[in-house]
C-alpha positions in Angstrom: 12.7 -1.5 -8.2 13.2 -5.1 -8.6 16.8 -4.8 -6.8 14.8 -2.2 -4.3 12.3 -5.5 -3.5 15.1 -7.5 -2.8 16.7 -5.0 -0.4 13.2 -5.0 1.2 13.1 -8.5 1.6 16.3 -8.5 2.5 16.3 -5.8 5.1 13.1 -7.7 6.4 15.3 -11.1 7.7 13.7 -12.9 5.0 15.7 -15.9 4.7 14.8 -18.9 2.9 13.8 -21.0 5.9 11.4 -18.8 7.2 7.8 -20.1 6.8 4.9 -19.8 4.3 3.2 -16.4 6.9 6.0 -15.1 7.4 6.9 -14.7 3.9 3.8 -13.0 3.1 3.9 -10.6 5.4 7.4 -9.4 4.5 6.5 -9.3 1.2 3.1 -7.0 1.7 5.2 -4.7 4.7 8.1 -4.5 1.3 5.0 -3.9 -1.3 3.8 -1.3 0.8 7.0 0.2 0.8 6.9 0.5 -2.9 3.8 2.3 -3.2 5.2 5.6 -3.2 7.5 4.9 -6.5 4.3 4.8 -8.0 2.3 7.1 -10.3 0.6 9.2 -8.0 -3.1 7.8 -10.0 -2.0 4.7 -8.6 -1.1 5.1 -4.7 -4.7 5.5 -3.8 -6.1 2.1 -4.8 -2.6 0.5 -4.1 -2.7 1.6 -0.4 -6.5 0.5 0.3 -6.0 -2.9 -1.7 -2.8 -3.4 0.7 -4.4 -2.1 4.2 -7.8 -4.8 3.2 -5.1 -7.8 2.9 -3.1 -6.6 5.8 -7.0 -5.9 8.3 -6.6 -9.7 8.6 -3.8 -9.5 10.7 -2.5 -6.4 12.2 -5.8 -3.7 12.5 -3.4 -1.0 13.9 -0.9 -2.0 10.5 -4.1 -1.2 8.6 -5.5 1.7 9.6 -2.4 3.4 9.1 -1.9 2.4 5.4 -5.8 3.6 5.1 -4.5 6.6 6.3 -1.7 6.9 4.1 -4.3 6.3 1.1 -6.7 8.8 2.2 -3.7 11.3 2.6 -2.5 10.4 -0.8 -6.3 10.5 -2.5 -6.5 14.0 -0.8 -3.3 14.7 -2.9 -4.4 14.4 -6.2 -5.8 16.9 -8.9 -9.6 17.8 -9.1 -9.9 18.6 -13.1 -13.2 19.1 -14.9 -13.6 16.3 -16.9 -12.1 13.6 -14.0 -12.6 13.5 -11.2 -10.3 11.3 -9.5 -9.6 12.8 -6.4 -13.3 12.3 -5.3 -13.7 8.9 -6.7 -10.3 7.8 -5.4 -12.1 9.2 -1.3 -15.3 7.8 -2.0 -14.0 4.9 -2.4 -12.2 4.5 0.5 -14.9 5.9 2.8 -16.8 3.3 2.0 
């Protein structure tokens, strides 16, 4: 997975001399692409956190991340003892 992160950064044009905000945006974009490789229970929360950070500079991209978080939360199974799906959806709606 670490190699995949480097590939994402290189493909995003991350050169060593790039300024700090550009690097931060590229890291966040790479992180959002890597969320799919995480366990399903982790994905909605990760996308929600990324969306809240990205919202400070790109509201359209943040909305896309929030929609992905909602979709990932809807895909979680509902179990008798553990209501992960309902908890995630409530957290996203808040």
